[in-house]
C-alpha positions in Angstrom: -1.8 -22.4 1.5 -0.3 -19.4 1.4 2.3 -18.4 3.8 1.1 -15.5 6.0 3.3 -12.0 6.4 3.8 -9.8 9.3 3.5 -6.2 9.3 3.2 -3.5 11.4 3.3 0.1 12.1 6.3 2.4 13.4 5.5 2.7 17.1 4.2 -1.1 16.9 1.2 -0.6 18.2 -0.5 -2.2 15.3 0.2 -5.4 13.9 -1.4 -7.6 10.8 -1.2 -10.4 9.0 -1.4 -10.9 5.2 -1.4 -13.9 2.7 1.9 -13.8 0.2 -0.5 -13.8 -2.3 -0.7 -10.5 -4.2 -1.9 -9.6 -7.4 -0.1 -7.2 -8.2 2.6 -4.2 -7.1 3.8 -0.8 -8.3 5.2 2.3 -7.0 2.4 4.8 -7.3 3.5 8.8 -7.6 0.1 10.4 -7.0 -0.3 13.5 -4.9 -2.2 11.6 -2.1 0.1 8.5 -1.7 3.2 11.3 -1.6 1.3 13.1 1.0 0.5 10.3 3.2 3.5 8.6 2.6 5.8 11.8 3.4 8.0 10.0 0.3 8.9 10.9 -3.4 6.2 7.8 -3.9 4.4 4.5 -2.0 5.2 1.1 -3.3 2.3 -0.9 -2.7 0.8 -4.4 -3.4 -2.7 -5.3 -3.8 -4.9 -8.0 -2.7 -8.2 -9.3 -1.8 -9.4 -7.3 1.6 -10.4 -10.8 3.2 -7.0 -11.8 2.6 -5.3 -9.1 5.8 -6.4 -9.0 9.1 -5.1 -7.3 12.0 -3.8 -9.4 14.7 -2.9 -6.4 17.5 -4.0 -3.0 18.2 -7.3 -2.7 16.3 -8.3 -0.2 18.7 -5.3 1.6 17.6 -7.4 2.2 13.9 -8.1 5.6 12.2 -10.0 5.4 8.8 -9.2 8.8 6.7 -12.6 8.6 4.3 -15.1 5.8 3.9 -15.5 2.3 5.0 -15.3 0.7 1.4 -12.3 3.7 0.9 -9.9 4.7 3.1 -6.4 5.3 4.2 -6.4 3.1 7.5 -3.8 4.8 9.9 -2.4 3.9 13.1 -3.5 6.1 16.1 -0.7 6.3 18.1 2.3 7.2 15.5 0.4 7.8 12.2 1.8 5.6 10.4 -0.2 3.9 7.0 -1.0 0.2 7.5 -3.0 -0.2 4.2 -5.6 1.3 1.9 -8.8 0.0 1.3 -9.5 0.7 -2.8 -12.2 -1.0 -5.4 -15.3 -0.3 -3.8 -13.5 -2.3 -1.0 -12.8 -5.5 -2.2 -9.5 -4.9 -2.0 -6.1 -3.5 -0.4 -3.2 -1.9 -1.0 -0.4 -2.6 1.8 2.3 -0.2 1.2 5.5 -2.5 1.4 7.5 -0.4 3.6 5.4 -1.7 6.4 6.3 -5.4 5.8 8.6 -7.2 8.6 8.4 -10.0 6.2 9.7 -10.1 2.6 7.1 -10.6 0.0 7.3 -12.7 -3.4 6.2 -10.0 -5.2 8.0 -6.7 -6.6 6.7 -3.6 -8.0 6.5 -4.2 -11.9 5.6 -0.5 -12.4 5.4 3.0 -11.6 1.7 4.6 -11.8 0.6 8.4 -12.0 4.2 9.8 -13.1 2.2 12.2 -14.3 2.2 14.1 -11.1 5.5 12.7 -9.1 7.6 14.9 -7.3 9.7 17.1 -9.6 12.6 16.4 -7.4 12.7 13.1 -8.1 13.9 11.1 -10.3 13.2 7.5 -11.6 16.1 5.7 -12.1 14.9 2.2 -12.9 13.8 0.5 -16.0 10.4 -0.8 -15.0 7.5 0.4 -17.0 5.8 4.3 -16.6 2.4 5.3 -16.6 0.7 9.1 -16.7 -2.3 7.2 -14.7 -3.5 4.2 -13.9 -1.9 1.1 -16.1 -4.2 1.1 -19.3 -6.6 -2.1 -19.2 -5.4 -4.7 -21.8 -8.2 -6.2 -23.8 
């Protein structure tokens, strides 16, 4: 059984629990992630949707998008809590909302082709213009 990690929004109205069983993690530099976080990039970790559950404040959720493809925010403080992706099967958890330290760390940068021109990537992680190319 995987240990559960706690996460929450800035104001504390919404809390969630997610298994420490993330399948991948990356730093996304796309303009949507930059706008929704107000930062140079969004460090996120991906996991199956059924491994995350809101434990407090479910009535404080605002979905931007569709049920199976959205960004879920707190209605009180606006924090991005998670993004529902890949036809609703997965969630991308912004690592900054985790209270507990996950086992996984970002392994690459994606969408560097649209990164903020004022930000310089200074680590040695692989960089991709868009999504990570599929390996056959």
